[in-house]
Backbone bond lengths (Angstrom), bond angles and torsions (degrees), N, CA, C in turn:
res aa  C-N    CA-C-N  psi(-1)  N-CA   C-N-CA  omega(-1)  CA-C   N-CA-C  phi
1 M - - - 1.461 - - 1.525 109.02 -
2 G 1.343 117.22 128.23 1.449 121.81 -177.76 1.517 112.04 -77.96
3 I 1.323 114.74 168.51 1.456 119.95 -177.48 1.528 112.56 -62.06
4 F 1.350 116.47 -35.90 1.457 118.75 -177.88 1.525 111.38 -76.96
5 D 1.346 117.20 -26.71 1.467 119.57 172.37 1.525 109.85 -64.71
6 L 1.324 115.53 -37.10 1.459 119.42 177.49 1.523 110.93 -66.15
7 F 1.335 115.81 -39.05 1.462 119.48 176.84 1.519 110.10 -56.57
8 K 1.331 115.25 -47.91 1.459 119.60 -176.25 1.528 110.96 -67.23
9 K 1.316 115.69 -38.51 1.457 119.49 -176.86 1.522 111.03 -69.05
10 K 1.310 116.52 -45.70 1.457 120.34 -175.69 1.529 112.32 -87.36
11 Q 1.363 116.42 -20.35 1.455 120.50 -175.72 1.533 110.67 49.87
12 K 1.323 115.94 43.05 1.459 120.31 -177.79 1.522 109.77 -133.28
13 V 1.319 115.43 125.17 1.452 121.63 178.80 1.515 107.87 -133.26
14 N 1.322 117.43 139.05 1.451 121.02 179.54 1.529 110.76 -111.22
15 G 1.315 116.38 -152.42 1.448 120.84 177.68 1.520 113.65 66.36
16 I 1.324 115.05 -159.27 1.474 120.87 -178.05 1.523 111.59 -65.49
17 I 1.331 116.75 -27.94 1.459 120.10 177.45 1.528 110.10 -61.04
18 K 1.311 116.81 -44.59 1.465 120.64 178.66 1.523 110.63 -68.99
19 Y 1.341 116.49 -44.48 1.462 120.43 -177.00 1.530 111.22 -58.24
20 L 1.328 116.68 -38.00 1.465 121.14 -178.09 1.539 112.73 -90.52
21 N 1.323 115.71 8.38 1.475 120.77 179.41 1.535 112.40 57.64
22 L 1.327 114.63 44.35 1.463 120.50 -179.87 1.530 111.91 -108.47
23 E 1.335 116.57 16.96 1.457 119.35 -177.62 1.529 112.47 -60.02
24 D 1.320 116.83 -42.77 1.461 119.87 -177.86 1.524 110.57 -62.93
25 W 1.315 116.14 -43.20 1.472 120.07 176.43 1.527 110.15 -60.20
26 W 1.319 116.52 -47.53 1.460 121.27 -176.29 1.527 112.04 -62.01
27 L 1.310 116.21 -43.34 1.464 120.78 -174.77 1.529 113.83 -84.04
28 N 1.317 117.11 -31.92 1.463 119.56 -170.22 1.527 115.52 -113.16
29 E 1.326 117.74 -21.51 1.462 119.09 -179.40 1.528 112.71 -100.49
30 L 1.310 115.87 -11.95 1.460 121.21 175.60 1.520 108.83 -112.10
31 N 1.333 116.10 149.42 1.460 118.51 174.52 1.528 109.77 -96.70
32 D 1.327 115.95 176.23 1.467 120.51 -176.15 1.523 112.32 -57.29
33 D 1.325 116.50 -44.56 1.462 120.24 -178.24 1.526 111.20 -62.99
34 E 1.329 116.58 -41.62 1.465 120.57 -178.78 1.522 111.04 -66.46
35 R 1.318 117.04 -41.43 1.465 119.78 177.39 1.530 111.00 -63.20
36 E 1.308 115.78 -42.07 1.466 120.00 -179.22 1.529 110.74 -63.63
37 I 1.323 116.44 -42.38 1.469 120.44 178.93 1.522 110.52 -62.40
38 I 1.330 117.23 -44.52 1.463 120.97 -179.62 1.528 110.49 -61.90
39 L 1.316 116.93 -47.14 1.463 120.49 -177.89 1.528 112.11 -65.40
40 S 1.313 116.95 -34.64 1.467 119.84 -176.94 1.529 112.75 -84.57
41 T 1.334 117.07 -15.56 1.466 120.77 -176.13 1.520 112.63 -102.03
42 Y 1.315 117.31 -41.41 1.459 121.61 -173.88 1.523 110.95 -77.37
43 S 1.331 115.65 116.29 1.468 120.17 -178.60 1.529 109.11 -148.34
44 P 1.331 117.37 73.19 1.470 120.34 -177.42 1.518 112.53 -61.88
45 M 1.332 114.89 131.60 1.469 122.07 178.81 1.526 111.89 55.41
46 G 1.326 116.61 30.58 1.454 121.05 177.65 1.503 114.27 71.96
47 S 1.342 116.04 13.60 1.452 119.73 -177.44 1.523 111.21 -73.87
48 D 1.324 114.76 143.46 1.464 120.20 174.63 1.524 111.70 -96.13
49 N 1.316 116.73 1.97 1.457 120.46 -178.08 1.518 110.61 -69.09
50 S 1.298 116.39 125.69 1.452 120.99 179.86 1.518 110.33 -76.17
51 I 1.318 116.04 146.72 1.463 120.42 177.07 1.521 111.30 -74.52
52 T 1.327 116.89 -3.53 1.464 120.57 -179.37 1.528 112.46 -116.59
53 E 1.327 116.89 9.76 1.461 120.03 -176.69 1.520 111.29 -125.59
54 G 1.311 115.39 155.58 1.452 121.12 177.97 1.524 112.11 83.03
55 E 1.318 115.28 165.17 1.462 121.58 179.29 1.516 109.63 -105.30
56 I 1.317 116.35 126.55 1.453 121.99 176.23 1.528 107.62 -112.85
57 Y 1.326 115.45 123.51 1.461 119.95 -176.69 1.522 112.61 -105.44
58 S 1.316 116.99 -17.14 1.458 120.05 -179.96 1.523 109.66 -155.34
59 S 1.325 116.41 136.76 1.461 121.02 177.75 1.521 108.59 -160.89
60 S 1.317 115.92 142.62 1.466 120.56 176.29 1.531 110.86 -84.73
61 Q 1.315 116.50 -5.06 1.456 121.16 -176.17 1.527 111.46 -71.44
62 T 1.324 116.13 132.12 1.456 121.68 174.13 1.521 109.14 -96.00
63 K 1.319 116.12 170.65 1.461 119.64 177.48 1.527 110.94 -60.68
64 L 1.334 116.85 -44.84 1.467 119.54 -179.14 1.524 110.85 -64.56
65 H 1.320 116.27 -40.43 1.465 119.91 178.60 1.530 110.08 -61.15
66 F 1.300 115.96 -43.11 1.468 120.22 178.07 1.525 110.55 -58.44
67 F 1.332 116.43 -45.88 1.463 119.38 -176.04 1.522 112.57 -69.72
68 W 1.341 117.56 -44.53 1.473 115.38 -178.08 1.522 111.94 -68.80
69 G 1.323 116.03 -26.25 1.459 118.21 173.98 1.515 112.61 -73.67
70 L 1.315 115.83 -32.05 1.464 121.50 -179.16 1.521 112.17 -75.10
71 I 1.328 116.67 -41.41 1.470 121.74 -172.73 1.527 112.87 -57.57
72 G 1.327 116.51 -38.27 1.457 120.05 -176.72 1.519 114.46 -59.33
73 W 1.318 117.08 -23.30 1.467 121.03 179.39 1.522 112.58 -73.44
74 F 1.322 116.94 -10.06 1.467 120.17 -173.77 1.525 112.39 -119.35
75 N 1.339 116.12 19.89 1.460 120.37 179.25 1.527 110.41 -89.72
76 K 1.331 114.76 56.69 1.458 122.88 176.91 1.514 107.27 -132.05
77 P 1.342 118.10 150.21 1.473 120.18 -174.17 1.522 114.55 -49.40
78 D 1.321 117.63 -43.14 1.463 119.47 -175.36 1.529 113.04 -83.32
79 L 1.321 117.15 -6.90 1.458 120.74 -178.82 1.528 113.28 -119.09
80 R 1.324 116.28 -2.55 1.466 118.72 -171.85 1.526 112.74 -65.56
81 H 1.336 117.57 -23.02 1.466 118.88 176.53 1.523 110.96 -63.13
82 I 1.328 116.41 -30.97 1.460 120.62 175.37 1.529 109.37 -70.14
83 A 1.326 116.52 -42.55 1.469 120.68 179.46 1.519 111.04 -57.94
84 Y 1.329 117.10 -43.35 1.463 120.19 -179.93 1.528 111.01 -61.91
85 K 1.303 116.57 -40.17 1.458 120.12 -179.05 1.527 110.64 -68.40
86 L 1.319 116.83 -38.90 1.460 120.95 177.90 1.531 110.92 -66.82
87 I 1.324 116.38 -40.40 1.464 120.37 178.19 1.522 110.68 -62.64
88 S 1.309 115.73 -44.03 1.467 120.63 179.98 1.525 110.98 -58.32
89 K 1.316 116.56 -44.18 1.458 120.25 178.82 1.523 110.85 -66.74
90 A 1.316 116.38 -45.68 1.463 120.69 -176.75 1.521 111.66 -59.08
91 E 1.325 116.91 -39.23 1.467 119.59 -177.84 1.528 112.24 -65.88
92 T 1.322 117.08 -26.06 1.469 119.48 177.55 1.525 111.26 -72.24
93 L 1.317 117.18 -14.73 1.461 121.70 -177.63 1.525 112.86 -90.22
94 I 1.322 117.50 -9.73 1.459 121.06 -179.08 1.522 110.08 -74.22
95 D 1.324 115.75 128.90 1.459 120.32 174.68 1.530 108.44 -147.73
96 N 1.325 116.60 -173.29 1.459 120.73 -176.07 1.524 113.04 -65.35
97 N 1.317 117.11 -17.02 1.457 120.77 -179.51 1.525 113.26 -95.36
98 S 1.317 116.60 -1.63 1.463 120.08 -177.97 1.533 110.68 -66.68
99 A 1.312 115.73 138.82 1.461 120.17 177.33 1.529 109.59 -64.17
100 P 1.336 118.06 129.24 1.471 120.99 -177.22 1.527 113.98 -53.74
101 L 1.332 117.07 -37.20 1.463 118.41 -179.06 1.520 111.88 -72.93
102 D 1.320 117.96 -30.80 1.460 120.03 174.24 1.526 110.19 -63.86
103 V 1.325 116.46 -43.19 1.471 120.86 178.09 1.527 109.61 -63.87
104 H 1.328 115.88 -44.23 1.470 121.43 179.97 1.521 111.65 -57.64
105 F 1.328 116.57 -49.25 1.463 119.68 -176.80 1.529 111.99 -72.80
106 L 1.318 116.97 -31.22 1.470 119.03 176.27 1.523 110.46 -63.73
107 Y 1.333 117.11 -48.20 1.458 119.23 179.32 1.522 111.61 -66.85
108 G 1.334 116.32 -28.87 1.454 119.38 176.95 1.515 112.04 -64.53
109 I 1.324 116.86 -46.69 1.466 119.28 178.98 1.516 110.34 -71.91
110 K 1.333 117.69 -31.22 1.465 119.91 176.78 1.526 110.60 -61.48
111 L 1.325 117.05 -46.53 1.464 118.43 -177.82 1.526 111.32 -67.87
112 E 1.345 117.60 -31.08 1.463 119.64 175.75 1.531 110.64 -63.10
113 V 1.318 116.00 -45.04 1.464 120.93 -179.25 1.526 110.20 -65.24
114 Y 1.318 116.93 -47.72 1.463 120.70 -176.95 1.524 111.60 -67.09
115 Y 1.336 116.61 -37.51 1.459 118.86 -178.19 1.522 111.42 -67.70
116 K 1.322 116.89 -31.91 1.466 120.22 177.41 1.532 111.14 -59.77
117 D 1.328 115.87 -33.56 1.468 120.99 -176.90 1.529 112.68 -102.91
118 R 1.316 117.08 19.30 1.467 120.35 -173.82 1.521 113.16 -59.50
119 D 1.327 117.59 -29.61 1.465 121.11 -178.96 1.524 112.44 -101.47
120 L 1.327 116.96 0.50 1.462 120.56 -173.82 1.525 113.53 -109.66
121 R 1.312 117.73 -20.17 1.465 121.15 -177.50 1.526 110.21 -109.88
122 P 1.329 117.17 151.60 1.469 119.66 173.10 1.531 108.98 -58.27
123 N 1.324 116.02 131.43 1.468 121.27 -178.07 1.534 111.72 56.76
124 G 1.316 115.78 29.46 1.460 120.23 -175.48 1.513 113.97 -58.90
125 L 1.329 116.85 -43.95 1.461 119.29 -179.34 1.520 110.99 -67.78
126 E 1.334 116.77 -39.53 1.468 120.07 178.68 1.527 110.77 -62.18
127 L 1.332 116.59 -38.78 1.461 120.38 178.55 1.532 110.96 -67.06
128 A 1.327 116.31 -37.61 1.460 120.47 178.04 1.526 110.45 -66.48
129 I 1.326 116.03 -41.45 1.468 120.61 177.66 1.524 110.70 -61.60
130 K 1.326 116.09 -42.21 1.464 120.41 178.63 1.523 110.78 -60.13
131 A 1.317 116.74 -40.17 1.465 120.20 178.49 1.530 110.47 -63.76
132 C 1.333 116.53 -40.48 1.471 120.27 175.88 1.523 109.69 -59.86
133 E 1.320 116.23 -45.66 1.463 120.95 -177.86 1.519 111.86 -64.01
134 Q 1.336 116.34 -34.45 1.465 119.59 177.39 1.521 110.92 -63.84
135 Q 1.336 116.60 -43.27 1.455 118.90 179.77 1.526 110.84 -69.20
136 I 1.321 116.21 -36.37 1.464 120.52 178.67 1.529 110.69 -65.42
137 E 1.312 116.89 -38.91 1.463 121.03 179.92 1.525 111.63 -61.65
138 S 1.313 115.71 -35.19 1.466 119.69 -179.28 1.527 112.41 -91.80
139 A 1.325 117.57 5.67 1.467 121.78 -174.39 1.525 114.30 -62.55
140 P 1.339 119.89 -42.71 1.474 118.33 -179.29 1.528 112.73 -59.52
141 A 1.322 116.91 -43.71 1.466 120.04 178.73 1.519 110.66 -65.44
142 A 1.329 116.54 -38.19 1.464 120.43 178.72 1.529 110.61 -66.03
143 A 1.323 116.64 -40.29 1.469 120.58 179.61 1.526 110.78 -60.94
144 T 1.313 116.48 -44.78 1.459 121.00 178.20 1.518 110.83 -60.95
145 A 1.333 116.50 -43.35 1.461 121.40 -179.23 1.525 111.26 -66.23
146 F 1.331 116.87 -40.81 1.465 120.73 177.95 1.531 110.60 -59.30
147 K 1.331 115.80 -48.07 1.466 120.15 -176.98 1.527 111.36 -65.49
148 R 1.322 115.81 -39.66 1.461 119.86 -179.45 1.526 111.10 -67.91
149 Q 1.330 116.16 -39.25 1.460 119.74 -174.54 1.522 113.26 -85.15
150 Y 1.346 116.88 -36.79 1.460 119.75 -172.71 1.527 113.80 -116.45
151 G 1.335 117.26 -23.32 1.449 119.95 -176.22 1.525 111.35 69.84
152 G 1.314 116.10 179.56 1.464 119.97 177.25 1.514 113.19 71.55
153 D 1.334 115.00 -162.97 1.461 121.39 -177.54 1.527 111.02 -78.55
154 L 1.325 114.84 155.67 1.453 119.86 177.71 1.524 110.59 -76.65
155 P 1.326 117.22 152.31 1.472 120.77 176.31 1.528 110.21 -79.13
156 A 1.317 115.92 -175.31 1.464 120.63 173.97 1.526 109.13 -68.92
157 H 1.321 115.20 159.20 1.466 121.53 -178.29 1.530 108.52 -123.53
158 K 1.328 116.60 112.94 1.460 120.88 -174.77 1.518 112.78 -59.60
159 G 1.325 116.32 -41.13 1.462 119.68 -176.75 1.514 112.09 -62.39
160 F 1.326 116.79 -50.63 1.462 120.84 177.91 1.522 110.45 -60.68
161 Y 1.326 116.17 -46.45 1.464 121.09 -175.94 1.530 111.65 -62.44
162 Q 1.331 116.32 -49.06 1.462 119.53 -175.64 1.514 111.58 -68.67
163 L 1.321 117.21 -40.15 1.461 119.88 -179.63 1.527 110.50 -68.60
164 A 1.315 117.63 -35.08 1.467 120.37 176.81 1.528 110.55 -61.56
165 I 1.319 116.34 -40.26 1.469 120.82 177.76 1.523 110.43 -62.94
166 V 1.326 116.26 -46.23 1.467 121.04 -179.41 1.525 110.68 -60.59
167 L 1.323 117.03 -48.09 1.466 120.77 -178.14 1.523 111.40 -62.82
168 E 1.317 116.25 -38.97 1.464 119.28 179.15 1.524 110.81 -67.27
169 K 1.317 116.87 -40.72 1.468 119.76 177.64 1.520 111.84 -63.94
170 Q 1.317 116.02 -32.83 1.462 121.29 179.47 1.530 111.96 -83.75
171 K 1.320 116.51 4.27 1.466 123.80 179.68 1.523 112.46 61.05
172 R 1.319 115.33 29.42 1.470 121.43 175.97 1.530 106.54 -95.70
173 Y 1.328 113.66 68.03 1.453 120.60 -168.41 1.523 113.35 -66.35
174 S 1.317 117.14 -40.51 1.465 119.35 -179.53 1.531 110.85 -63.30
175 E 1.328 116.16 -39.75 1.466 120.23 178.36 1.529 110.83 -67.93
176 A 1.322 115.54 -38.87 1.464 119.73 178.64 1.524 110.68 -63.50
177 I 1.329 116.23 -42.14 1.464 121.26 179.51 1.525 110.48 -62.42
178 A 1.329 116.13 -46.39 1.463 120.62 179.95 1.528 110.86 -61.10
179 L 1.318 116.31 -39.37 1.462 120.90 179.76 1.532 110.53 -66.15
180 C 1.318 116.51 -44.23 1.468 120.43 179.63 1.526 110.80 -63.90
181 E 1.321 116.54 -39.18 1.466 120.16 178.68 1.527 110.47 -65.06
182 K 1.320 116.47 -36.39 1.462 120.90 177.97 1.523 110.64 -66.47
183 A 1.325 116.57 -45.39 1.469 120.50 178.52 1.525 110.70 -62.05
184 K 1.313 115.73 -42.83 1.464 120.63 -179.92 1.522 111.06 -63.75
185 S 1.338 116.73 -42.10 1.467 120.70 -178.01 1.524 111.80 -65.79
186 Q 1.335 116.18 -28.70 1.465 119.92 178.46 1.527 112.21 -82.97
187 G 1.333 115.84 -12.16 1.461 119.77 175.82 1.509 116.22 95.01
188 W 1.343 117.53 10.24 1.464 119.35 -179.79 1.517 110.75 -73.46
189 A 1.318 116.45 137.20 1.457 121.59 -179.03 1.524 110.41 -65.82
190 G 1.330 116.12 144.13 1.462 119.87 178.50 1.513 111.26 163.00
191 D 1.316 115.56 166.56 1.471 121.07 179.78 1.529 109.75 -87.00
192 W 1.315 115.71 52.11 1.470 120.41 -171.89 1.522 112.24 -64.21
193 D 1.338 118.18 -43.74 1.460 120.53 -178.54 1.526 111.16 -62.88
194 K 1.311 115.90 -42.02 1.464 120.55 179.09 1.525 110.79 -63.16
195 R 1.318 116.82 -42.32 1.465 120.56 -179.77 1.531 110.99 -68.81
196 I 1.328 115.89 -39.51 1.473 120.00 177.97 1.523 110.05 -61.97
197 E 1.322 116.64 -44.72 1.472 121.03 179.93 1.524 110.49 -61.71
198 R 1.312 116.97 -43.22 1.463 120.78 -179.30 1.522 111.11 -64.72
199 C 1.324 116.60 -42.74 1.465 120.13 -179.86 1.525 110.95 -66.83
200 N 1.314 116.86 -36.88 1.466 119.95 177.91 1.523 110.63 -63.88
201 Q 1.319 116.56 -39.24 1.469 120.71 179.29 1.530 110.76 -67.11
202 R 1.336 115.89 -39.31 1.465 119.56 -176.04 1.515 113.27 -75.65
203 K 1.306 117.24 -27.01 1.467 118.99 -179.74 1.525 112.07 -86.57
204 A 1.345 115.60 -11.05 1.467 119.32 -177.35 1.522 111.29 -68.56
């Protein structure tokens, strides 16, 4: 009897999956192959600790934090189907109580995954753009959370940066300029002035 047959028979999972009350998702929304791939691929900091083993009594990790940290391990051509499934689940967990930085980082990894496949999937670029827009929409809340938690200047913002590149490539210079000005006004790090100047020259 294989390990996943035991999972089904006992309906018992430990580790971070149990701590975050994700047993039903793990057992019923994933198939045997998907569980095996996740267990054999995910190894944060070189750890051999399984996400389904051991007892966890305390953790600051939220469900969204767990997922956005997990998804990045599957942003490879042969594993991206797992990433899409993880993203789909993670997005159902977003609500008004979600930590702004968890939402920010989830959309950040989502746009990385989608942008990789922009030329390979039907409407791939449109889906990647939508992911950028999702992260941009949540940017003000993320900016506030960054400043409160870390202080200092804001880091770069993948959504603003990637969408600015797309708009410039599409010669939508006025839209690119407006986007860069928005990112700059919110305080996100980036070469916004340089990009604005270049777009102004190209649209002239």
